[in-house]
N, C-alpha and C positions, 0 to 999 in steps of 0.2 A: 601358375595362372592353372596349368595344364590339370591340376590334384587340385583344384580350388572348389568340383563337385562330384560327386561319385557314387557309382553305387557301393555300399558296405560287402565287403569280402576278406576273406581270409587274408590275400593278396598286400593288400591295402586296409588290416588292421593293427592298428600302431595303440589300441587298451586293451584292459584287461576283461573278457570277458569271463574266467574262470575262478578267478577266484576275490578278485580286490573288484564285484561289481557291484557291490551294493551301496548306498550314499541316502543319509538323512541330513536333512533338514530340518534345524531345529525353529528356524523364526516363522517355517508354515507348518509346523508339527507332523511332515508326510516326510515319503519311504521311496526310495525307488531301489529298481535294479535294471541294469544292462541282461541281457538275457541273449543268446545264439542259440536256436532250434530247430533242430532237422534242414541249417543251413541257411535259417532266417534271423535276422537279427530282431529286437521286441525290446522297449523301453515300460518298462511296468511302475506305476506307481499305486500306494495305496494309506489310506490315515490306519489309526487303529478305535473305534469305536464307541459308543457307550458301555457295550457290553465286558469291554476288554476284544475283540475280534478285526477284524481286515474288515474294511469298509471306504464304501469312494474306491470303490477298484478298476484302475482301469489297466488295459494292457496297448501298447500300439505298436505297429508296428512300424518297423522305421526301413524303410524307401528310398534314403537317398543319405549321405553324407555333404556336410557343410566343412568347407576349411580344409586346408593339405595338411594340417597336424604340424605344424613349425611352430602353432604358438597353440590354435584353440581349435575345437571344432564338436559342432553344431548338428544335431538330426532331426530328418524330418521329416514326417508323415504325410502319405498322398489318401487324401480320401476321393471315399467313389465317384462327387462331380470335379473331381482333378483338381482343387485347391492344393495348395502344401498348407500345414502344417507345425511351427518349429515345435519342437519338445523339450519338458521344463530344463532337464539336468542334459550336460554338457563337459568333455572333454579339455582338459589343458594340460598343456608340456613340459607348464615350468615344474622345475623341482622332480624331474622324472616322470612328471606326468600323476593326474590325479583328479577324481570326477568335481563338480562342482554348479553351480546352478550359473544357466548361460547369462548372459548381459539381458538384463531386464527383469530377471527372473528372482532376483537375491530380495524377497519381500512376502511379506506376510501373505500377500495375494497372487499366487505367481498365475502366471495368464496361461490357460491352459486351451485355449484356441488363437495362440497366434500365427494368424494369418501372413503367411511371407510376400510379402508386394513385388511387384512387375519393377520398381526401384530395388528391391535388394537385390533378385535376382538377375538384375542387368551389371552388375559389379560380381554376381559370385558365379554364374555360367556363360555358358555363348548364346547360342540365338537360339531361343524354346519357342516352339510355336503356340500359340496361343486364338482364341476361337475370331471370325469374324468381328468389328462394329467393336473388338474389345480394345482400342487403341487408342478410345475415347480416355481422356481426365475421366479420375472416379471408376473408372469399370474394377469389375471384382475379379482381382487375378486369377486364372482359371488356366491351367497349361493343357497342350493334348498331347498326347504320347508320349514316348522315353525324353527324359529332360534330354540333350546333351550329357558328356561329363569332363563338368571342366573348359576353361576358355579356351576358345579355337584361338590358330595361324588371324581367323579373319576380324579380331576383337581390333589390330593392331594395321593390317594390312587391308584391310576392306572384301568386300562380297568376291569370293575365294573361285565361282562357277566357270567365265568368263575363263581367267586361267587352267581348272581343269582341263575344259575344253582344246585349249591352245596346246598344254603337253600331250594329249589323246589325238592332236592331227598328226596327220600322218608327215615328215618335212617339215615339220613345225623349225621355223631358227628361230638361235638364243632370244635373239634382240626381242621378239615379237612374243613369247612366251614370258622374258623378263617385261615387257609391256603391260601384258594383259591384267598384271598386278598392282597395288600398292607399292613402294620397296620405300618405309618410312625414310630411310637415309638419304633422300631424295626432296624431302620439305624439308622450308624452316627449324630453327628453332624454338623456337612460339609455337608446332603445329605439332613437333615432335612432343614439348613438351606435355599439349592439347591430347594426346595419345593413352598418355601414364594418368594428367586430371579430370579424365575422364570420370574414373574409378576413385582413384586415392586423393582425393581432395575433397576433401571436405570439412567443408567452415562447424560445423558442429552438429555432433548425432539430439545435442536438446534441442527440445520442441520450439521453432523459432517461423520458418521454415531456414534451414541452409544454400538448398538447393530449390528451384522452379525448373519443373518442366515445361518447353514452351504450347501453351495448347492447342495447334495445327501439328505436332508430332507427337507418334505412336513412340509407349514405353522400351522398344529398341532401334530406334531409327536414325541409330546415330551410325552417319557412314563417316569412316577414319579418311581424316584432309582435308573434309569441311570445318567449318569453324565453329569449335567448338560451343561459341555463345547464342548460334542460330540455333541450338538442342534447347540446351540452358543453361539458366542467369541462376549467380549463387548468390548466396547473402548472407551479411555477419551480424553479430552484437556493434554494434555503437560504439564505439574506442570509448576507453577510459570508464566503462561500466566492468569494469571488474572480472571481463574477462577475456583479458588481453593473453593468455599466459598456458591458454586450454591444449591437455595434450589429450588428444584422444584420436583413439585406433586405426580410424581410417583418414586423419590427417598429417599423411606424409609432404604431402606437396605444400601443401597451409605450412605449417612447421617452415620447409625447405625458405619459402618463398618468402618468409619473417631475416631467411638471413644474409649478412649483411655482404657474402659472398655471390649471393644471386645477385642481387641490386646491388651490387658492381661490376659482375658481369657483365652488365645490359644481354643482358638473355642467353649467351654463351653456356653458362650452366646453365644444362638439363638435367634430367633422374638419365641422361644413359652416359653421360660424361663419367658418372660410377655403375650404372646396372647397364647388364646383359640380358637382354631380357630374354636369353634361350638360355640362358648357363647361371648357377647360384653359387659363389665363392663357397664355402663352410671353414674355418678355426682363424690357422696361419697365412693359410693360401692372404684369405678376404681381405687380415690385416693389412697384408701388404699390397692385395690391392685396391683397396682405397684411403691407405696414407700415401701407397703412391700418387695417389690425384692430388692429396695436395700438396705432395710434392712439388706437381707442374707449376703450382704457383708461387711457393711457400718459402722449397727447402734454400733458397738461398736467404732469407728470413732468421729461417729455422737453426742455420745454422755458426752466422751470428751470434743469437741468444744463449745457444748454446757456450760457441766459445766464452763468450762474459759472463756464464754460469745461472741465465737467468731463464735457461728451461734446460729439462733432460735432453739428452743424448737416444731418442727413442723412436723405432719407427712404427710405433703406434697412434697417431692421429685424432682416432675414433676414439676410445677410451671416456678420451680428456674432454672433446672437442664435440661431440659428437653423443652420449653414453646413454644407457639403457635407462630405461623411465618405465614408469608401470603410468599405464595409460589408463584413463580418471572415469572410462563407462563402459570399459569391459577390463575392472579391477585384480583379475587374475592371467590376466595378457601387459609382460615386456619386452617392452622394443625398443629397437633405434631412434634418439632423436633426432630428426634433419635438423630441427635449429641450431647450425652452427654457429656455437659460441665463440670470445675469444680464451674465456679462463673457464678453467674447472666449472660446473651452479654448484649449488650448494647441493649438503650431504639428504639423503632421506631419498631420495630419488625412487629406492626399491621398498618402499614402507609400507605395510598393505594400506588396500582404503577401502573404509565402509560402501557400496553402494549405492547411488544416490535416486531420493525418491519423493522430489520437491512440489511440494503442493503446493498449489494454483497461486500460493500469497506469495511463493515462493519463483517461482515461475520468474523467468525477464521481459520484461515484462518496456517496454522503450524503443525506440527508433531500429528496422530492421535496416541495416544499410548492404547497397550495394558492392559486390568486389568481386564478382570478376565474369561475366569482361573489364575490367578496369582502366577507364573508366567505363560506365556502363553510358551505350551512346543515347544524346537526347531526342528521341523521338517519338514519335506518340503509341507505339506499341509498349517500348522499353516503359515507360510512365503506365498505362495499365498494371506492367507485371510489379514494377515497386511497389505498386497500391497494395494487388495483391497479396504482396507480400505481408505486409502491415497487419492482413485483416487474417491472416488463412490460418492464424493458429491466435490472433487474436492479442497477438503480441503488444501494437501500437495499435488496438483496434478504436479509437474512435476519430482520433488523424488519419489513420487509415482511407477509415469511411468514406470522409468527405473529401480525400482527393482519389479513392474508387470511381465516388458517385457522379464527384466534377467529371472526373477523365471516361465517364460512361459520357453521359449526357453532350460530351463536347463533340467525343469519337461514335458514338452510335455500333460497335465492334459485331461480325457478323461472328466470335466468336463464341456460344451458349456459356460458353463455363467459367465467360466473365462474369455474369450476369449470376451464373448459380453460385460464384463467393459471393457478388455485393449481398442476395437474397440470403445467405448462410452468411452474410456478418449484420443485415438489419435484424435476424432475429434472433442473435449471440446478444443485440443492443436492447432488446424487446420490444422491437416496435412489425408486427408482425405485416401489419396492411402493406409498410413498405417493400416488405420480406416478400410478399403474393406482391407488390404490381413485379419488382424481379428477378423471382422463378416464372411470372407468366410467360416475360419476354422472353427465357431462358424457351421455355414449351414452344412458345411458338417459331424460335430459332429452329428449335429442335421436337419436332410432335413428334415421334418417335421413341423422346428417354423418360422411358420408368425412374428413373434415377431424378429429374427432373418434377415426373411428376409425383413422384412424393415427394420433396421437395416444396413443394406446390402444396400437397394436400396437408402437410406437417403446416404447415405459412396459414392456411384456411384454418385448421384445428383451431391451433391458436388463437389467431384473429374472430374465435366466436361463429363461424360459418360452419357447425357440421357436414349439412348437407355438399358442400361446395367441394372439399374434405373425399366424403367420401366420390365424389364427380373425379375428382383428380384419382383416386383409387380404383374407382373401376374401370378407367382410363387404360392408366398402368398394368393392369390386371390383364386384358385383354387384346393390349401388347405383349406380352412375355408375362405368360400364365405359370411358365414354370419356377418361374422368381418367389424365394416363400420371402424376402424381404417384404415387399407389398402387400399379401396374406398376414404377415405378423401387423404390418403398423395399421389394415382394418383392422386386424384385432379388437388392438389397442384404441381404436375410434368408437368399436360398433360396445366395450365393454364400458367407456366412457359413458356412453349412450343412455348404459345402465339394456342394452339387448344383449341379456348373456346368451341364450343361444345361438343365436347367431355368431358376436364372439367367438366361445367355440368352437366356433363350426369353421371359423377363418384359422384361428391359431390353429389348432388341429393340419387342415392342411397348408399351414408354418411348417412345422414338426413334421411334416409327408415329405414335404419339399429337402429341406435338412435341416437334419437331426440333430445337428450337433454343436445348436446355438441354446445355450443355458437358459440365457434369462428367456424363452420361448416354453418351456417349461417351469417356470417361477410364476408368470403370469394366469398361462393356466393354474398353477394350479393353486396362484392366488381367485382368481373365481367361481372354482371347485366351490374351493373353502368357502367363498362368499354364497355358493346356491344349495348349502347343505353335504355337498355331494367327498361328502372327508374322506373313503378310502378310495378314489381318483384324486383327490391332491395330493396323498401320501404317497401313490406311486408318482405321479410327477415331482411332488419333490425329490423321491430317491433319485429320476432319471438325471435333476437338475445339479444337484448335489455330484452324481458319477462323474458330472461333466464337468463343472466347475465345486470341489470341495472348499470353495472360502467365498462362497456368495451370501453375506450376512442377509443381504431379504431370504434366503431360501431357508437359515435355520432359524431365522426370527418366526415367518411364515410357522413352518413345521412345529417351532412350539406351539403357538400359539394353534393349532390341529392336533398339537394331542394334550395340551391342555383344556382343551371343548373337551379333549372323548377322556380329561379325571386323571390321561399319566402323568402326574406334576413332576412325579424325579427326572423322569425324561424329558418332556417339557422345559425344566430349570436347565437342563441338563444344554439345551441346542438355545436359550437365549443366551446363557452364558457364552459361547460357541459367535455367539450373532454381533455382543458385546465387546468379546477381543477381538475381532477381525472388523469391525469398526467403532473404533471405540471412538464417545463424544458425542452418540452420535443418538439426540433424544426419541426418535422414536422407541427403539431397543432397548434402551433400557427404562421408558415408558413401560413395554410390551415383560421386562422380565422382573419389573415391581409389582407388574399387574398378579401375574404367576406366584409371588416369592408370598403376596397378599393374601390370594385363593391361596393358597400353600400354607397359610398361620405363621407364616417368616415377617411375620410384624417389620420391627427391628429392621432387618433385612433389605424389606421392602421400601423401607422410610430413606434409606441411603441409597435406593437404584435409584427413587423420585425423585428427592434431590438432587442429586445428580444429571437425571431427566432437568429435572426445571435448569441445572449453568450449562447445560447445556445448549439449551434452546425453553426460553424463558414465555414463549406464543405460543406455548405447547398446551392446549386447554384442557385434554385431557389430564395430562401429570398435573396442574393444578387440582381438577375435581377429584384424582387418588390420593394427593397430598390432603384435601379435608376432609375426606376420607378417612384414614390414618390420623388427624386430628382426631377428628369428634370422635373415635371411639377409645382418646385415650382422655377425652371432656373434654379438651385443650378447645370448647365452640368457640370463644371468637378468634383465634386464630382460625378453625374449621370454616367459619365463616367468610374471612380473608377472604382466603381460597378458594371457595366456593364461588364469589366476586366476583376475582381475577379470571375464572375460567370463562364466567358469564361476559365479562367484559369481554372476553377474546372470544367469544361465541354463544351471542346474547341466544342463539333455537335452543341452546345445548340442553335438552331434557331431564337429563338424570344430575343435570348441576344444579337446576332448578329446584327436582325435588329432595336433592340431601339437603340442598340451601334451606326451603321450607324446613326439616323437620330442626335442623338446627335454631331457628328462631326460632318453632313451637316449643320444642326445649329450653330457649333464656324467657319464654313472657313472650314473648313478640306474634300474638296470634294473626294481626290483619299483614303483616310480616311474612309469616304463614302461608295465609290464603292468595296474596299475591304470588306468590311463588307457585304453587300447587296449582291455581288456574292457570297460569304459563304448560304447565308442564303436561296437565290436565290438555291440552291441545296442541302438546306437539307431536312429533311422526315419529317416537318410539312408545309402540302400541305396545307394551310391556309398563312403560315407565306410568303412560296417560293413566293405565286399571290403579295401579299406583296409588298414583294422583289423586282420584276420581276418588275412591277409594275413602283417604286419609280428609276428604274437601268433605267425604258423608259426615268421616266421624267427628269432624269438627261443627257439623252443619254450615254449614256454605256451600253445597251443590250448585 
């Protein structure tokens, strides 16, 4: 625990920064290098671009190493704003040590700005300083000053200030010195167990949630000796839903608590029955120590079974009854399974696993059940938290929403976060008016919360009230003018209202406050491109892809920008990148098809537009393009069918009216052609309107 977080230095380096220090991640087509330069450590990332040269290059300093190195290490970069970013490449101790993607990064789209939350830091470090006001739920995780290096004594012994003062007091008695700090040995077995469970009890790392911190407690407010349930409530998947045997990296206590040995000990078996938190035995010493603990209860039974030939005469209980096993969420880590089993489990526990990235449909959707405290006391407050757990990640949204709305209506809690959770649940359910009411109550309870005001603004926008949305954002900016999120959201609102200059000004303000968010640059580039500022759009897209080289929207937009400049070869390259990063996404496939058609690659365009329509049959633009490709082959009836489908989906689609008119004219249907030409001439597309007017003139039907 004392080595759980540190500054990198030659003294604590176990990795190879000299020879074996590069790694290629094929899934994301990305190269990494770990660099030691002038006494500082860096992680460098790059890809190979269209011209065969390095592109999307980014080098970040490693400010902290997280993990002792017994199993794995990850690397943290500290931003100028005081946030911490986990870097993608990690190190694993297995098989002598090797580089690999950190948990959650082994995908086509590795996160590039994964911010280290307070919840994560709670179990990996001592007590970092955070800004005033950041104790509230949903606060941005900002860290002040230097971080402590590792978990310190206070994690188990409680605040140490009084103890230090007692030690430094002349003539202090030993009893007074000892009494000035918590000795965990004096706690009940259940309370001792909770000291370990504050970090080693995680029912699951998947989206559930597995734990909810009580809203009136700060992120580092747990004091050893108090009931753990007064700080955190733990939740789990419902039994019998296929997740009863999950084995995850932070679940040692979760697995132990399933063991028959633990259950039948009636609370006497705790983590410290086997583990001394001040000393970790290794090798043969560890086998003797842990097997000796087993023998305290089972030695006589083992001797009887050994004499009858039913059990080997051996001093190693752990290898069979608590074998090592590969964790499902950190697939390069092998750990001891703390589920004490009667017989050796099935083979294959060390077999390689692929990292799982479930789709929304594959995520757990069902009841979220309380796990600890067990049973959860039936109080009104706990009923609220139980309902929050159902809706927080939408695992059991509809049932949880009913429960949360009912309990809030009955109890009228004074904590604004309950109303924030209710508003988010209404928003997810497509009920913006109800979300407005919930977020409004959160704002009434906490008028100075920019987060609550931003949520209210988004609900007003979804409800079709942009002016009310703007009023909420104005308030948020007055309260906290340095929060980029408010400016960014305001920029999106202005863009949606067609106020280009105002949108650009607010987006640039957001970027000046937090230049690390790729979506800011992609959004900025889209508005610039739409207003004809092509060179500026390209610059913004370069920044977006430097920060996040896996942003399919940025590649798609860059493809459209390059196509508008006539650079079709590079445009096609970017469309291919977009469709690989987000396969099966209709708009990207349509843009790719359109570029191919403009480059006279009509057969390839046909294949892509068909893929677009399979992905999204309601994409009117794709039906229009499909009609144009069919018309080019003189398949007029088929083309007309596609144009009519485009118009069914979008009756004001001027280009589809014009194209259908041309097909009808070619088929000899003059009245039908005139009807659609008039629709096109009266449309909003000025270029199409001119062409339609000319065609009507030629037909003598102005």
